[in-house]
Phi, psi and omega in degrees: 000133175274124183266163175308318178304308184297321180291321177295318177302312184298314180296327183266004179073027182257146174285145178298151179245164179288132181240124182238127174265121188267118180243001176205158180306142184260149168270168183303320181290343180266009186237061186288159175293170176052048184221144173255124180249131179247111185290131175225026178230154183071046183295135180271159177300150181299143181290329178077061181134203184282148173253159178236127180248137175228123181253154177268158176300142180206114169049044175080359179278151186290117173275182175146188178242153170203161173270150176227154172292169180292110182238160179293132174244152185226155174260137182267355193301321184261355185262327180283136177307138188303325184289345179254345191302329181268005186250003181278144176245117181298135177256347181200153175235154181215146177185179182298135180304132180086355181285156176294156183301324182294341181270357180275157176244160172297126178271322177223135186230135176253124178252160179307148176083027179057043172257130184236133186236130177246131176268018170206173180261098184296326178300306183294328179291320176300312180297319180304314183283314183301322184266011178053043179270004183275000176206164177254118182269127180279148178291128179298144183300320186295343178283354178260001179295146183280014177219170181276112182299336182292340181275354173286133181309140184305325183295323178288323179295323177294322177296316179296322180294316179297323181295314180300315183290324179290331181275352182263093184288341179275349181303125180090000182258349180293154185257341182223135345294156177296138184242134015267004179219146182220133182237028183295320178297323178295321178296318177297322179295320178297325178294329176285322182293330181299305175297328180297316180287319183287318183288337178266352178067027178231151176284170181275145179299147185284339182208148174266358192247162182298149172057027176072017178295148186277334179202167179246151180226130172232140176254126183232136183244133170263123183250089187278347182209181180276008181305323182296329183282347185276140174048229181260025184292320177299311179300335180303318180268317188296321181297322176297315183289324179293318180298327183267355178076028178257129175252122189252176172248136181241114185263110182260146173277131190293311195241002184284328183218164180280136184268138175270101186295331177293321177287326173298317176297324178297316178300311181300317182292336179273005175090014179272166183254139176256131179233176183249134183239040178090179184268320180217006175058034177270005174072012186256342193301323183290348185247009181275173175291162177305315180300319181290324176299311182299318180301314180293317181290327174299327176293345179262356189303314182298317177297321178297314180291316182296330184251011178050050186283131178246339187234161185221142168230129184282142177303132181059020178061023183278136188204155174216158178302321179298317182299313178302321180299320180284320186298330184297344178276000184237329182224175183255333180221163176232151177219058183250000184249142173261155171295323175206132187220134179255091186285170181284336181287152182299145177227155175245276179263356180226152167255230170226165173138150181264351178064004187266143172243018172228158175298155174204160180275147185274351174199172179267004180286150171302138180076012178303145175297144170271129177263129174251094188290148174284122190239359178246129179298141189275154187302316183293337175281327186269339191296127175237112183304328181293332182256347177070212184302328185296333181295341179262312188300310185302304181294324178295314180291328177293321179292319178297319177297322178292322177294320178298318180298327183263000175071037185255202182248126172258115183242109183254131179259131176234128177264115182280071182220149183296330182266002175242248190288346178274355175296151190307305181297319178294321180291323175299317178297316177307310180296317182295314182294317179295321177300321181292315181295315181301330181273002183266109183293347179271001184259134173269105175275120184213168171271156177303321178294328175291320178295320177299317182295319181293314188289328184266356180295139181270000000 
């Protein structure tokens, strides 16, 4: 099994370091240099709610604060050999959100001789957040309706959506993940990179991407209806992308509408990728039994094979661990998770989101799907009619600039529908944002399947 430590080392060109999980107090001879220690003794009482982590600046890595879900914390006072206990320098502190500084404990400590000590498990915490295991998601009520909600006219669906959001007084009040962007996984990763760089005696690689590019960008389209096949709607988007040299992924619903094979061929011949957006977009597939999931996906097999499909996005971004387990037998990657997402349903101390700005695997099993998270806030969430296109352009470009600074993946979703991204202001924003990214020489413009191939190459 590849752990977060090992994956980070491999991506950064660093040699693996010794990792010791501490389950009992250590003697001096058990505290060798050039070692990472993960404390699992002297557990502290649960904090009961959100935690707040604050890291110090270290070797050019991004410092900062972030919220974390309630995770096990430990005290190092009785576990570290006494001759070293007074020589540690905290690199980060952690405690209950809102607590006074005196109530926080050292989260990461650096001791002489490149010894690094964690009073929590950063590996497991990264997995917990990336895979959204920090909360239990309830099945949305609308997925139990006896009809396909996608067949309700878009105008009525939008009215219902506005009603749900207006009635949700808690919407936008949750603290974790931070919305519209959250970098808790990156901060945790930086805490791992500090001992990785120091214990191996090497600097960190300047880039994770090909040819020294500073960040990656993928453009993904959700095709929820046959609107794209009608008249000149496909060229509306395709001509812009062709002019800018961007090849996108287009996720089609297999059985909801009749497919225009000529236009699918046109996309493929232009170098674009065809993906799968479920079988009928009724929002139910992720909540069915295993047998029912298999039956539906088997019904998409011909469409998958004919279009050489490698990737999937779930309708309405709905997903479950069981569905991912089944889905891995049909595609290679998924792109149904957001770094931070504010759903219409009520939330209390959590929203949704993986907090990741890099790809990650959805389980530790062989053949697990690679997740390419959606990392750019979407136009329909940002759009303010009073401000027009700028209400979309400014926050999207700000997020892309932040991802570039942090060396991550910018994944932009565009809905090819008259009531979504084809609206005048939304389409103007689409062109402006794409033009900016296409003109950035530091950006690796790629398709999601190319990103999968690069990221999974040994």
